PQR file with spaces between the fields and no chain letter, atoms N, CA, C, O and H, PARSE charges and radii, in Angstrom:
ATOM       1  N    MET     1      82.191  117.587  151.443 -0.4000 1.5000
ATOM       2  CA   MET     1      81.564  118.774  150.912 -0.0000 2.0000
ATOM       3  C    MET     1      80.176  118.939  151.537  0.5500 1.7000
ATOM       4  O    MET     1      79.456  117.969  151.773 -0.5500 1.4000
ATOM       5  N    GLN     2      79.837  120.177  151.789 -0.4000 1.5000
ATOM       6  CA   GLN     2      78.526  120.498  152.326 -0.0000 2.0000
ATOM       7  C    GLN     2      77.697  121.103  151.209  0.5500 1.7000
ATOM       8  O    GLN     2      78.167  121.980  150.484 -0.5500 1.4000
ATOM       9  H    GLN     2      80.422  120.965  151.598  0.4000 1.0000
ATOM      10  N    ARG     3      76.463  120.635  151.070 -0.4000 1.5000
ATOM      11  CA   ARG     3      75.553  121.165  150.050 -0.0000 2.0000
ATOM      12  C    ARG     3      74.397  121.863  150.744  0.5500 1.7000
ATOM      13  O    ARG     3      73.766  121.316  151.649 -0.5500 1.4000
ATOM      14  H    ARG     3      76.081  119.922  151.659  0.4000 1.0000
ATOM      15  N    LEU     4      74.137  123.080  150.299 -0.4000 1.5000
ATOM      16  CA   LEU     4      73.060  123.889  150.862 -0.0000 2.0000
ATOM      17  C    LEU     4      72.208  124.421  149.719  0.5500 1.7000
ATOM      18  O    LEU     4      72.713  124.736  148.642 -0.5500 1.4000
ATOM      19  H    LEU     4      74.649  123.524  149.564  0.4000 1.0000
ATOM      20  N    ARG     5      70.909  124.515  149.971 -0.4000 1.5000
ATOM      21  CA   ARG     5      69.983  125.006  148.939 -0.0000 2.0000
ATOM      22  C    ARG     5      69.256  126.247  149.427  0.5500 1.7000
ATOM      23  O    ARG     5      68.992  126.413  150.617 -0.5500 1.4000
ATOM      24  H    ARG     5      70.498  124.259  150.846  0.4000 1.0000
ATOM      25  N    PHE     6      68.938  127.120  148.465 -0.4000 1.5000
ATOM      26  CA   PHE     6      68.225  128.356  148.777 -0.0000 2.0000
ATOM      27  C    PHE     6      67.521  128.872  147.538  0.5500 1.7000
ATOM      28  O    PHE     6      67.853  128.493  146.415 -0.5500 1.4000
ATOM      29  H    PHE     6      69.152  126.985  147.498  0.4000 1.0000
ATOM      30  N    ARG     7      66.544  129.743  147.753 -0.4000 1.5000
ATOM      31  CA   ARG     7      65.802  130.403  146.665 -0.0000 2.0000
ATOM      32  C    ARG     7      66.191  131.868  146.602  0.5500 1.7000
ATOM      33  O    ARG     7      66.470  132.505  147.617 -0.5500 1.4000
ATOM      34  H    ARG     7      66.274  130.051  148.665  0.4000 1.0000
ATOM      35  N    LEU     8      66.200  132.382  145.390 -0.4000 1.5000
ATOM      36  CA   LEU     8      66.422  133.812  145.176 -0.0000 2.0000
ATOM      37  C    LEU     8      65.380  134.338  144.210  0.5500 1.7000
ATOM      38  O    LEU     8      65.077  133.708  143.196 -0.5500 1.4000
ATOM      39  H    LEU     8      65.973  131.864  144.565  0.4000 1.0000
ATOM      40  N    THR     9      64.842  135.486  144.532 -0.4000 1.5000
ATOM      41  CA   THR     9      63.959  136.217  143.626 -0.0000 2.0000
ATOM      42  C    THR     9      64.351  137.678  143.746  0.5500 1.7000
ATOM      43  O    THR     9      63.954  138.373  144.680 -0.5500 1.4000
ATOM      44  H    THR     9      65.088  135.997  145.355  0.4000 1.0000
ATOM      45  N    ILE    10      65.135  138.126  142.784 -0.4000 1.5000
ATOM      46  CA   ILE    10      65.624  139.510  142.783 -0.0000 2.0000
ATOM      47  C    ILE    10      65.303  140.107  141.423  0.5500 1.7000
ATOM      48  O    ILE    10      65.750  139.598  140.396 -0.5500 1.4000
ATOM      49  H    ILE    10      65.458  137.561  142.025  0.4000 1.0000
ATOM      50  N    SER    11      64.539  141.172  141.414 -0.4000 1.5000
ATOM      51  CA   SER    11      64.141  141.801  140.151 -0.0000 2.0000
ATOM      52  C    SER    11      65.343  142.448  139.464  0.5500 1.7000
ATOM      53  O    SER    11      66.391  142.670  140.069 -0.5500 1.4000
ATOM      54  H    SER    11      64.175  141.585  142.248  0.4000 1.0000
ATOM      55  N    ARG    12      65.156  142.732  138.218 -0.4000 1.5000
ATOM      56  CA   ARG    12      66.215  143.393  137.443 -0.0000 2.0000
ATOM      57  C    ARG    12      66.559  144.758  138.066  0.5500 1.7000
ATOM      58  O    ARG    12      67.731  145.119  138.162 -0.5500 1.4000
ATOM      59  H    ARG    12      64.304  142.551  137.726  0.4000 1.0000
ATOM      60  N    ALA    13      65.543  145.504  138.483 -0.4000 1.5000
ATOM      61  CA   ALA    13      65.765  146.824  139.090 -0.0000 2.0000
ATOM      62  C    ALA    13      66.564  146.694  140.394  0.5500 1.7000
ATOM      63  O    ALA    13      67.459  147.496  140.658 -0.5500 1.4000
ATOM      64  H    ALA    13      64.590  145.210  138.405  0.4000 1.0000
ATOM      65  N    GLN    14      66.239  145.692  141.199 -0.4000 1.5000
ATOM      66  CA   GLN    14      66.986  145.478  142.439 -0.0000 2.0000
ATOM      67  C    GLN    14      68.439  145.115  142.141  0.5500 1.7000
ATOM      68  O    GLN    14      69.352  145.597  142.811 -0.5500 1.4000
ATOM      69  H    GLN    14      65.511  145.040  140.984  0.4000 1.0000
ATOM      70  N    LEU    15      68.650  144.274  141.148 -0.4000 1.5000
ATOM      71  CA   LEU    15      70.020  143.899  140.785 -0.0000 2.0000
ATOM      72  C    LEU    15      70.831  145.110  140.333  0.5500 1.7000
ATOM      73  O    LEU    15      72.004  145.243  140.681 -0.5500 1.4000
ATOM      74  H    LEU    15      67.908  143.882  140.604  0.4000 1.0000
ATOM      75  N    LEU    16      70.206  145.985  139.564 -0.4000 1.5000
ATOM      76  CA   LEU    16      70.902  147.195  139.126 -0.0000 2.0000
ATOM      77  C    LEU    16      71.318  148.040  140.322  0.5500 1.7000
ATOM      78  O    LEU    16      72.402  148.625  140.326 -0.5500 1.4000
ATOM      79  H    LEU    16      69.253  145.877  139.281  0.4000 1.0000
ATOM      80  N    GLN    17      70.462  148.105  141.334 -0.4000 1.5000
ATOM      81  CA   GLN    17      70.818  148.849  142.544 -0.0000 2.0000
ATOM      82  C    GLN    17      72.005  148.205  143.247  0.5500 1.7000
ATOM      83  O    GLN    17      72.883  148.903  143.753 -0.5500 1.4000
ATOM      84  H    GLN    17      69.582  147.630  141.330  0.4000 1.0000
ATOM      85  N    TYR    18      72.034  146.873  143.279 -0.4000 1.5000
ATOM      86  CA   TYR    18      73.169  146.181  143.885 -0.0000 2.0000
ATOM      87  C    TYR    18      74.462  146.534  143.156  0.5500 1.7000
ATOM      88  O    TYR    18      75.467  146.885  143.775 -0.5500 1.4000
ATOM      89  H    TYR    18      71.321  146.306  142.868  0.4000 1.0000
ATOM      90  N    TYR    19      74.415  146.435  141.824 -0.4000 1.5000
ATOM      91  CA   TYR    19      75.618  146.697  141.038 -0.0000 2.0000
ATOM      92  C    TYR    19      76.043  148.163  141.120  0.5500 1.7000
ATOM      93  O    TYR    19      77.236  148.454  141.203 -0.5500 1.4000
ATOM      94  H    TYR    19      73.599  146.150  141.321  0.4000 1.0000
ATOM      95  N    GLN    20      75.086  149.084  141.098 -0.4000 1.5000
ATOM      96  CA   GLN    20      75.418  150.506  141.171 -0.0000 2.0000
ATOM      97  C    GLN    20      75.925  150.892  142.549  0.5500 1.7000
ATOM      98  O    GLN    20      76.730  151.813  142.687 -0.5500 1.4000
ATOM      99  H    GLN    20      74.117  148.848  141.030  0.4000 1.0000
ATOM     100  N    GLY    21      75.455  150.190  143.563 -0.4000 1.5000
ATOM     101  CA   GLY    21      75.895  150.464  144.928 -0.0000 2.0000
ATOM     102  C    GLY    21      77.164  149.723  145.291  0.5500 1.7000
ATOM     103  O    GLY    21      77.657  149.817  146.416 -0.5500 1.4000
ATOM     104  H    GLY    21      74.801  149.442  143.451  0.4000 1.0000
ATOM     105  N    HIS    22      77.682  148.992  144.332 -0.4000 1.5000
ATOM     106  CA   HIS    22      78.921  148.247  144.526 -0.0000 2.0000
ATOM     107  C    HIS    22      78.808  147.220  145.652  0.5500 1.7000
ATOM     108  O    HIS    22      79.754  147.001  146.409 -0.5500 1.4000
ATOM     109  H    HIS    22      77.282  148.917  143.419  0.4000 1.0000
ATOM     110  N    THR    23      77.640  146.597  145.747 -0.4000 1.5000
ATOM     111  CA   THR    23      77.443  145.536  146.728 -0.0000 2.0000
ATOM     112  C    THR    23      78.288  144.341  146.322  0.5500 1.7000
ATOM     113  O    THR    23      78.245  143.914  145.168 -0.5500 1.4000
ATOM     114  H    THR    23      76.871  146.775  145.132  0.4000 1.0000
ATOM     115  N    ALA    24      79.038  143.808  147.238 -0.4000 1.5000
ATOM     116  CA   ALA    24      79.954  142.721  146.936 -0.0000 2.0000
ATOM     117  C    ALA    24      79.327  141.343  147.117  0.5500 1.7000
ATOM     118  O    ALA    24      79.765  140.378  146.492 -0.5500 1.4000
ATOM     119  H    ALA    24      79.073  144.155  148.175  0.4000 1.0000
ATOM     120  N    ALA    25      78.292  141.242  147.978 -0.4000 1.5000
ATOM     121  CA   ALA    25      77.750  139.917  148.288 -0.0000 2.0000
ATOM     122  C    ALA    25      76.262  139.974  148.557  0.5500 1.7000
ATOM     123  O    ALA    25      75.717  141.006  148.952 -0.5500 1.4000
ATOM     124  H    ALA    25      77.936  142.027  148.486  0.4000 1.0000
ATOM     125  N    LEU    26      75.616  138.838  148.334 -0.4000 1.5000
ATOM     126  CA   LEU    26      74.219  138.654  148.701 -0.0000 2.0000
ATOM     127  C    LEU    26      74.175  137.823  149.971  0.5500 1.7000
ATOM     128  O    LEU    26      74.972  136.902  150.145 -0.5500 1.4000
ATOM     129  H    LEU    26      76.058  138.000  148.013  0.4000 1.0000
ATOM     130  N    SER    27      73.257  138.143  150.842 -0.4000 1.5000
ATOM     131  CA   SER    27      73.041  137.366  152.050 -0.0000 2.0000
ATOM     132  C    SER    27      71.793  136.524  151.821  0.5500 1.7000
ATOM     133  O    SER    27      70.728  137.059  151.515 -0.5500 1.4000
ATOM     134  H    SER    27      72.609  138.891  150.700  0.4000 1.0000
ATOM     135  N    VAL    28      71.922  135.213  151.967 -0.4000 1.5000
ATOM     136  CA   VAL    28      70.806  134.306  151.740 -0.0000 2.0000
ATOM     137  C    VAL    28      70.604  133.426  152.974  0.5500 1.7000
ATOM     138  O    VAL    28      71.537  133.153  153.729 -0.5500 1.4000
ATOM     139  H    VAL    28      72.788  134.779  152.215  0.4000 1.0000
ATOM     140  N    ILE    29      69.365  132.997  153.152 -0.4000 1.5000
ATOM     141  CA   ILE    29      69.039  132.027  154.190 -0.0000 2.0000
ATOM     142  C    ILE    29      68.781  130.705  153.472  0.5500 1.7000
ATOM     143  O    ILE    29      67.912  130.629  152.604 -0.5500 1.4000
ATOM     144  H    ILE    29      68.607  133.219  152.539  0.4000 1.0000
ATOM     145  N    THR    30      69.521  129.681  153.824 -0.4000 1.5000
ATOM     146  CA   THR    30      69.361  128.383  153.176 -0.0000 2.0000
ATOM     147  C    THR    30      68.130  127.663  153.700  0.5500 1.7000
ATOM     148  O    THR    30      67.573  128.033  154.733 -0.5500 1.4000
ATOM     149  H    THR    30      70.227  129.742  154.529  0.4000 1.0000
ATOM     150  N    GLU    31      67.716  126.639  152.983 -0.4000 1.5000
ATOM     151  CA   GLU    31      66.597  125.812  153.424 -0.0000 2.0000
ATOM     152  C    GLU    31      66.919  125.111  154.740  0.5500 1.7000
ATOM     153  O    GLU    31      66.016  124.680  155.458 -0.5500 1.4000
ATOM     154  H    GLU    31      68.168  126.339  152.144  0.4000 1.0000
ATOM     155  N    GLN    32      68.197  125.002  155.051 -0.4000 1.5000
ATOM     156  CA   GLN    32      68.633  124.382  156.295 -0.0000 2.0000
ATOM     157  C    GLN    32      68.674  125.390  157.447  0.5500 1.7000
ATOM     158  O    GLN    32      69.003  125.030  158.578 -0.5500 1.4000
ATOM     159  H    GLN    32      68.930  125.353  154.468  0.4000 1.0000
ATOM     160  N    GLY    33      68.339  126.658  157.158 -0.4000 1.5000
ATOM     161  CA   GLY    33      68.275  127.688  158.183 -0.0000 2.0000
ATOM     162  C    GLY    33      69.576  128.427  158.450  0.5500 1.7000
ATOM     163  O    GLY    33      69.667  129.176  159.423 -0.5500 1.4000
ATOM     164  H    GLY    33      68.071  126.951  156.240  0.4000 1.0000
ATOM     165  N    LEU    34      70.577  128.235  157.614 -0.4000 1.5000
ATOM     166  CA   LEU    34      71.858  128.924  157.775 -0.0000 2.0000
ATOM     167  C    LEU    34      71.890  130.194  156.939  0.5500 1.7000
ATOM     168  O    LEU    34      71.314  130.243  155.852 -0.5500 1.4000
ATOM     169  H    LEU    34      70.504  127.627  156.824  0.4000 1.0000
ATOM     170  N    ARG    35      72.551  131.203  157.436 -0.4000 1.5000
ATOM     171  CA   ARG    35      72.744  132.445  156.675 -0.0000 2.0000
ATOM     172  C    ARG    35      74.114  132.383  156.003  0.5500 1.7000
ATOM     173  O    ARG    35      75.127  132.110  156.647 -0.5500 1.4000
ATOM     174  H    ARG    35      73.019  131.164  158.319  0.4000 1.0000
ATOM     175  N    LEU    36      74.121  132.642  154.703 -0.4000 1.5000
ATOM     176  CA   LEU    36      75.364  132.656  153.923 -0.0000 2.0000
ATOM     177  C    LEU    36      75.513  133.991  153.225  0.5500 1.7000
ATOM     178  O    LEU    36      74.525  134.618  152.843 -0.5500 1.4000
ATOM     179  H    LEU    36      73.298  132.864  154.180  0.4000 1.0000
ATOM     180  N    GLN    37      76.740  134.419  153.063 -0.4000 1.5000
ATOM     181  CA   GLN    37      77.030  135.546  152.188 -0.0000 2.0000
ATOM     182  C    GLN    37      77.784  134.985  150.988  0.5500 1.7000
ATOM     183  O    GLN    37      78.820  134.336  151.127 -0.5500 1.4000
ATOM     184  H    GLN    37      77.543  133.910  153.374  0.4000 1.0000
ATOM     185  N    VAL    38      77.236  135.255  149.811 -0.4000 1.5000
ATOM     186  CA   VAL    38      77.816  134.740  148.575 -0.0000 2.0000
ATOM     187  C    VAL    38      78.159  135.930  147.694  0.5500 1.7000
ATOM     188  O    VAL    38      77.321  136.802  147.463 -0.5500 1.4000
ATOM     189  H    VAL    38      76.394  135.782  149.698  0.4000 1.0000
ATOM     190  N    ALA    39      79.377  135.963  147.209 -0.4000 1.5000
ATOM     191  CA   ALA    39      79.816  137.064  146.356 -0.0000 2.0000
ATOM     192  C    ALA    39      78.899  137.189  145.142  0.5500 1.7000
ATOM     193  O    ALA    39      78.590  136.195  144.484 -0.5500 1.4000
ATOM     194  H    ALA    39      80.058  135.255  147.397  0.4000 1.0000
ATOM     195  N    LEU    40      78.474  138.388  144.857 -0.4000 1.5000
ATOM     196  CA   LEU    40      77.518  138.668  143.791 -0.0000 2.0000
ATOM     197  C    LEU    40      78.014  138.187  142.425  0.5500 1.7000
ATOM     198  O    LEU    40      77.210  137.767  141.593 -0.5500 1.4000
ATOM     199  H    LEU    40      78.724  139.196  145.391  0.4000 1.0000
ATOM     200  N    HIS    41      79.308  138.243  142.189 -0.4000 1.5000
ATOM     201  CA   HIS    41      79.825  137.860  140.869 -0.0000 2.0000
ATOM     202  C    HIS    41      79.593  136.375  140.555  0.5500 1.7000
ATOM     203  O    HIS    41      79.631  135.992  139.385 -0.5500 1.4000
ATOM     204  H    HIS    41      79.961  138.584  142.865  0.4000 1.0000
ATOM     205  N    HIS    42      79.357  135.542  141.553 -0.4000 1.5000
ATOM     206  CA   HIS    42      79.096  134.123  141.305 -0.0000 2.0000
ATOM     207  C    HIS    42      77.745  133.904  140.623  0.5500 1.7000
ATOM     208  O    HIS    42      77.513  132.841  140.047 -0.5500 1.4000
ATOM     209  H    HIS    42      79.326  135.853  142.503  0.4000 1.0000
ATOM     210  N    PHE    43      76.861  134.885  140.679 -0.4000 1.5000
ATOM     211  CA   PHE    43      75.516  134.743  140.120 -0.0000 2.0000
ATOM     212  C    PHE    43      75.384  135.309  138.709  0.5500 1.7000
ATOM     213  O    PHE    43      74.317  135.184  138.109 -0.5500 1.4000
ATOM     214  H    PHE    43      77.049  135.748  141.146  0.4000 1.0000
ATOM     215  N    ARG    44      76.409  135.914  138.168 -0.4000 1.5000
ATOM     216  CA   ARG    44      76.297  136.598  136.867 -0.0000 2.0000
ATOM     217  C    ARG    44      75.745  135.708  135.761  0.5500 1.7000
ATOM     218  O    ARG    44      74.932  136.163  134.956 -0.5500 1.4000
ATOM     219  H    ARG    44      77.276  136.016  138.656  0.4000 1.0000
ATOM     220  N    SER    45      76.164  134.465  135.707 -0.4000 1.5000
ATOM     221  CA   SER    45      75.708  133.590  134.616 -0.0000 2.0000
ATOM     222  C    SER    45      74.238  133.192  134.755  0.5500 1.7000
ATOM     223  O    SER    45      73.665  132.623  133.825 -0.5500 1.4000
ATOM     224  H    SER    45      76.825  134.096  136.361  0.4000 1.0000
ATOM     225  N    PHE    46      73.626  133.480  135.891 -0.4000 1.5000
ATOM     226  CA   PHE    46      72.230  133.123  136.132 -0.0000 2.0000
ATOM     227  C    PHE    46      71.272  134.298  135.969  0.5500 1.7000
ATOM     228  O    PHE    46      70.059  134.115  136.072 -0.5500 1.4000
ATOM     229  H    PHE    46      74.092  133.942  136.646  0.4000 1.0000
ATOM     230  N    VAL    47      71.781  135.480  135.720 -0.4000 1.5000
ATOM     231  CA   VAL    47      70.943  136.676  135.599 -0.0000 2.0000
ATOM     232  C    VAL    47      70.287  136.697  134.223  0.5500 1.7000
ATOM     233  O    VAL    47      70.956  136.549  133.200 -0.5500 1.4000
ATOM     234  H    VAL    47      72.766  135.629  135.636  0.4000 1.0000
ATOM     235  N    GLY    48      68.960  136.884  134.215 -0.4000 1.5000
ATOM     236  CA   GLY    48      68.211  136.986  132.967 -0.0000 2.0000
ATOM     237  C    GLY    48      67.586  138.367  132.833  0.5500 1.7000
ATOM     238  O    GLY    48      67.858  139.259  133.637 -0.5500 1.4000
ATOM     239  H    GLY    48      68.417  137.004  135.046  0.4000 1.0000
ATOM     240  N    HIS    49      66.755  138.540  131.824 -0.4000 1.5000
ATOM     241  CA   HIS    49      66.102  139.830  131.595 -0.0000 2.0000
ATOM     242  C    HIS    49      65.188  140.225  132.752  0.5500 1.7000
ATOM     243  O    HIS    49      64.983  141.411  133.011 -0.5500 1.4000
ATOM     244  H    HIS    49      66.534  137.816  131.171  0.4000 1.0000
ATOM     245  N    ASP    50      64.644  139.236  133.438 -0.4000 1.5000
ATOM     246  CA   ASP    50      63.733  139.526  134.544 -0.0000 2.0000
ATOM     247  C    ASP    50      64.450  139.600  135.892  0.5500 1.7000
ATOM     248  O    ASP    50      63.807  139.834  136.915 -0.5500 1.4000
ATOM     249  H    ASP    50      64.810  138.273  133.227  0.4000 1.0000
ATOM     250  N    GLY    51      65.746  139.408  135.910 -0.4000 1.5000
ATOM     251  CA   GLY    51      66.515  139.482  137.149 -0.0000 2.0000
ATOM     252  C    GLY    51      67.173  138.158  137.487  0.5500 1.7000
ATOM     253  O    GLY    51      67.664  137.452  136.606 -0.5500 1.4000
ATOM     254  H    GLY    51      66.268  139.218  135.079  0.4000 1.0000
ATOM     255  N    LEU    52      67.178  137.836  138.748 -0.4000 1.5000
ATOM     256  CA   LEU    52      67.820  136.616  139.244 -0.0000 2.0000
ATOM     257  C    LEU    52      66.775  135.824  140.017  0.5500 1.7000
ATOM     258  O    LEU    52      66.363  136.213  141.110 -0.5500 1.4000
ATOM     259  H    LEU    52      66.779  138.410  139.463  0.4000 1.0000
ATOM     260  N    ASN    53      66.356  134.714  139.436 -0.4000 1.5000
ATOM     261  CA   ASN    53      65.289  133.918  140.036 -0.0000 2.0000
ATOM     262  C    ASN    53      65.646  132.444  139.987  0.5500 1.7000
ATOM     263  O    ASN    53      66.253  131.976  139.025 -0.5500 1.4000
ATOM     264  H    ASN    53      66.691  134.398  138.548  0.4000 1.0000
ATOM     265  N    GLY    54      65.270  131.721  141.018 -0.4000 1.5000
ATOM     266  CA   GLY    54      65.435  130.283  140.980 -0.0000 2.0000
ATOM     267  C    GLY    54      65.810  129.693  142.318  0.5500 1.7000
ATOM     268  O    GLY    54      65.973  130.389  143.320 -0.5500 1.4000
ATOM     269  H    GLY    54      64.777  132.102  141.800  0.4000 1.0000
ATOM     270  N    ARG    55      65.937  128.395  142.293 -0.4000 1.5000
ATOM     271  CA   ARG    55      66.383  127.632  143.452 -0.0000 2.0000
ATOM     272  C    ARG    55      67.810  127.184  143.136  0.5500 1.7000
ATOM     273  O    ARG    55      68.081  126.650  142.060 -0.5500 1.4000
ATOM     274  H    ARG    55      65.805  127.829  141.479  0.4000 1.0000
ATOM     275  N    PHE    56      68.701  127.404  144.071 -0.4000 1.5000
ATOM     276  CA   PHE    56      70.120  127.165  143.848 -0.0000 2.0000
ATOM     277  C    PHE    56      70.673  126.182  144.866  0.5500 1.7000
ATOM     278  O    PHE    56      70.146  126.026  145.967 -0.5500 1.4000
ATOM     279  H    PHE    56      68.481  127.838  144.945  0.4000 1.0000
ATOM     280  N    GLU    57      71.752  125.526  144.462 -0.4000 1.5000
ATOM     281  CA   GLU    57      72.499  124.678  145.386 -0.0000 2.0000
ATOM     282  C    GLU    57      73.947  125.132  145.357  0.5500 1.7000
ATOM     283  O    GLU    57      74.533  125.339  144.295 -0.5500 1.4000
ATOM     284  H    GLU    57      72.181  125.653  143.567  0.4000 1.0000
ATOM     285  N    ILE    58      74.507  125.279  146.539 -0.4000 1.5000
ATOM     286  CA   ILE    58      75.898  125.678  146.676 -0.0000 2.0000
ATOM     287  C    ILE    58      76.638  124.541  147.373  0.5500 1.7000
ATOM     288  O    ILE    58      76.151  123.967  148.347 -0.5500 1.4000
ATOM     289  H    ILE    58      74.032  125.110  147.402  0.4000 1.0000
ATOM     290  N    GLU    59      77.806  124.231  146.862 -0.4000 1.5000
ATOM     291  CA   GLU    59      78.662  123.236  147.504 -0.0000 2.0000
ATOM     292  C    GLU    59      79.837  123.970  148.124  0.5500 1.7000
ATOM     293  O    GLU    59      80.507  124.771  147.471 -0.5500 1.4000
ATOM     294  H    GLU    59      78.202  124.696  146.071  0.4000 1.0000
ATOM     295  N    LEU    60      80.076  123.680  149.403 -0.4000 1.5000
ATOM     296  CA   LEU    60      81.165  124.309  150.139 -0.0000 2.0000
ATOM     297  C    LEU    60      82.218  123.268  150.496  0.5500 1.7000
ATOM     298  O    LEU    60      81.892  122.120  150.799 -0.5500 1.4000
ATOM     299  H    LEU    60      79.533  123.029  149.933  0.4000 1.0000
ATOM     300  N    THR    61      83.476  123.676  150.458 -0.4000 1.5000
ATOM     301  CA   THR    61      84.556  122.803  150.897 -0.0000 2.0000
ATOM     302  C    THR    61      84.530  122.715  152.421  0.5500 1.7000
ATOM     303  O    THR    61      83.745  123.399  153.078 -0.5500 1.4000
ATOM     304  H    THR    61      83.741  124.609  150.213  0.4000 1.0000
ATOM     305  N    GLU    62      85.382  121.878  152.967 -0.4000 1.5000
ATOM     306  CA   GLU    62      85.465  121.765  154.425 -0.0000 2.0000
ATOM     307  C    GLU    62      85.933  123.068  155.071  0.5500 1.7000
ATOM     308  O    GLU    62      85.690  123.299  156.255 -0.5500 1.4000
ATOM     309  H    GLU    62      86.020  121.322  152.434  0.4000 1.0000
ATOM     310  N    GLN    63      86.607  123.921  154.290 -0.4000 1.5000
ATOM     311  CA   GLN    63      87.049  125.232  154.782 -0.0000 2.0000
ATOM     312  C    GLN    63      85.976  126.297  154.567  0.5500 1.7000
ATOM     313  O    GLN    63      86.224  127.487  154.760 -0.5500 1.4000
ATOM     314  H    GLN    63      86.804  123.734  153.327  0.4000 1.0000
ATOM     315  N    ARG    64      84.770  125.855  154.161 -0.4000 1.5000
ATOM     316  CA   ARG    64      83.609  126.726  153.922 -0.0000 2.0000
ATOM     317  C    ARG    64      83.832  127.696  152.764  0.5500 1.7000
ATOM     318  O    ARG    64      83.287  128.800  152.753 -0.5500 1.4000
ATOM     319  H    ARG    64      84.568  124.889  154.004  0.4000 1.0000
ATOM     320  N    GLN    65      84.634  127.274  151.797 -0.4000 1.5000
ATOM     321  CA   GLN    65      84.848  128.040  150.570 -0.0000 2.0000
ATOM     322  C    GLN    65      83.909  127.501  149.489  0.5500 1.7000
ATOM     323  O    GLN    65      83.611  126.307  149.455 -0.5500 1.4000
ATOM     324  H    GLN    65      85.077  126.377  151.807  0.4000 1.0000
ATOM     325  N    LEU    66      83.448  128.387  148.613 -0.4000 1.5000
ATOM     326  CA   LEU    66      82.560  127.966  147.534 -0.0000 2.0000
ATOM     327  C    LEU    66      83.309  127.038  146.584  0.5500 1.7000
ATOM     328  O    LEU    66      84.378  127.376  146.077 -0.5500 1.4000
ATOM     329  H    LEU    66      83.690  129.357  148.641  0.4000 1.0000
ATOM     330  N    HIS    67      82.735  125.875  146.355 -0.4000 1.5000
ATOM     331  CA   HIS    67      83.294  124.933  145.385 -0.0000 2.0000
ATOM     332  C    HIS    67      82.495  124.991  144.082  0.5500 1.7000
ATOM     333  O    HIS    67      83.062  124.997  142.990 -0.5500 1.4000
ATOM     334  H    HIS    67      81.866  125.600  146.767  0.4000 1.0000
ATOM     335  N    ARG    68      81.155  125.034  144.221 -0.4000 1.5000
ATOM     336  CA   ARG    68      80.305  125.045  143.041 -0.0000 2.0000
ATOM     337  C    ARG    68      78.958  125.653  143.391  0.5500 1.7000
ATOM     338  O    ARG    68      78.453  125.484  144.501 -0.5500 1.4000
ATOM     339  H    ARG    68      80.694  125.028  145.108  0.4000 1.0000
ATOM     340  N    LEU    69      78.386  126.361  142.432 -0.4000 1.5000
ATOM     341  CA   LEU    69      77.058  126.946  142.560 -0.0000 2.0000
ATOM     342  C    LEU    69      76.299  126.618  141.286  0.5500 1.7000
ATOM     343  O    LEU    69      76.794  126.867  140.187 -0.5500 1.4000
ATOM     344  H    LEU    69      78.796  126.499  141.531  0.4000 1.0000
ATOM     345  N    HIS    70      75.107  126.063  141.423 -0.4000 1.5000
ATOM     346  CA   HIS    70      74.294  125.831  140.242 -0.0000 2.0000
ATOM     347  C    HIS    70      72.814  126.019  140.551  0.5500 1.7000
ATOM     348  O    HIS    70      72.368  125.908  141.692 -0.5500 1.4000
ATOM     349  H    HIS    70      74.705  125.860  142.316  0.4000 1.0000
ATOM     350  N    ARG    71      72.073  126.308  139.481 -0.4000 1.5000
ATOM     351  CA   ARG    71      70.638  126.521  139.629 -0.0000 2.0000
ATOM     352  C    ARG    71      69.941  125.172  139.458  0.5500 1.7000
ATOM     353  O    ARG    71      70.223  124.428  138.518 -0.5500 1.4000
ATOM     354  H    ARG    71      72.435  126.399  138.554  0.4000 1.0000
ATOM     355  N    LEU    72      69.031  124.872  140.378 -0.4000 1.5000
ATOM     356  CA   LEU    72      68.261  123.641  140.313 -0.0000 2.0000
ATOM     357  C    LEU    72      66.998  123.819  139.492  0.5500 1.7000
ATOM     358  O    LEU    72      66.596  122.922  138.752 -0.5500 1.4000
ATOM     359  H    LEU    72      68.803  125.476  141.142  0.4000 1.0000
ATOM     360  N    SER    73      66.372  124.982  139.627 -0.4000 1.5000
ATOM     361  CA   SER    73      65.141  125.254  138.869 -0.0000 2.0000
ATOM     362  C    SER    73      64.934  126.737  138.736  0.5500 1.7000
ATOM     363  O    SER    73      63.954  127.173  138.132 -0.5500 1.4000
ATOM     364  H    SER    73      66.698  125.711  140.229  0.4000 1.0000
């Protein structure tokens, strides 16, 4: 399994624009310098009143499929 970490800071207003525009994925740059596209629905449990904020870790299978996503802080 490959583990990658990244930060997200997306305001509530920006998230609403994503959802209204039917955006399917977020593009993030990991701390390791890789660009990933992660389906927006994977972040739903992390959205708060102020939006989506925090440092996250994603675990990918050898086929580069999402295995697990969790917030570190």
